[in-house]
DOZA-402524 format. One record per residue (C-alpha): residue in three letters; x, z, y. Coordinates in steps of 0.02 Angstrom, whole numbers, plus 50000, padded with zeros to 5 digits. Layout:
! residues N
alaXZY/...
END
This chain:
! residues 118
gln581005382845132/val581265401445138/gln580125414345005/leu580595431945004/val580095442644876/glu579565459944864/ser579525469144742/gly579945491544698/gly578225497144749/gly577535509244650/leu576305526844628/val577515541944690/gln576975559044729/ala577245566944880/gly579135572044939/gly579655558644800/ser580805541744830/leu580785524444817/arg581805510044833/leu581145492544876/ser581675478144879/cys581685461544984/lys582515446744897/ala582645431045003/ser582905412644912/gly582695393244964/ser584125379344971/gly585205387245081/val584615402245109/ser585755416545165/ile585225432545235/asn586765431145383/gln585805416345453/phe584145427045498/asn584185433145661/ala583195446345638/met582475455245471/ala581055470445448/trp580075480245339/tyr578045481545395/arg576675491845303/gln575115490145314/ala573975504645265/pro572035502045219/gly570755498145355/lys572435499045483/gln573215485645578/arg575065480745489/glu576215491045580/leu578245488745611/val579255503045502/val581115497245565/thr581795481645606/phe583635475445633/thr584385457445720/ser586195450245648/gly587405462245705/gly586685475645766/ser586105494245688/pro584275494845629/asn582845501945714/tyr581605514145630/ala580005518945693/asp579805536645746/ser578785542245594/val580025536245461/lys581595540945556/gly582615552745446/arg581665547645273/phe581685528645267/thr583605518745268/ile583735501145282/ser585265491045194/arg585855474945135/asp586775464644989/asn587265449545058/ala587955443544900/lys586045445044823/asn585585440644967/thr584245455444946/val583595467245088/tyr583485485245020/leu582385500645102/gln582615517845032/leu581005528145040/asn581455547745029/ser580115562645051/leu578785550645044/lys577225558645132/pro575175553645093/glu575155545345267/asp576615530945167/thr575355524545100/gly574915506145121/val575615487345074/tyr577465483845125/tyr577815466945183/cys579685459645199/asn579895450645362/ala581305436845399/glu581625430045579/trp582635410645589/arg581925406545758/pro580885399345800/leu579885401645623/ser579555418645524/phe579415421645359/trp578335437345260/gly578175438645097/gln576885445045004/gly576935463244986/thr577125476444867/gln575975492844869/val576595510744873/thr575525525144851/val575935541744880/ser574645556444830/ser574545574444877/
END
């Protein structure tokens, strides 16, 4: 079984930065085994939306709303994927979720709250 645990969220002023982490764990689990990983977010009263996704060996694909401000990275040794959030805006507020696809299965973390004040 795969477990994903997000952390790093918090309250920040507009223009500020945060770094989110998503650590994968489980017997024999390695992020290198996943077909794809992604970060999603869900604002209050809105549907969950894709922030960034990347496939094994591929380049990240960012949502237009975060291009140039958010950066995804990974540390294979720590089995962790990071999302650097820069130049944050109030509209970036929401719960950020990590997702991993290990086809045919899909795994989600519990989410971490990001709140950006104006």
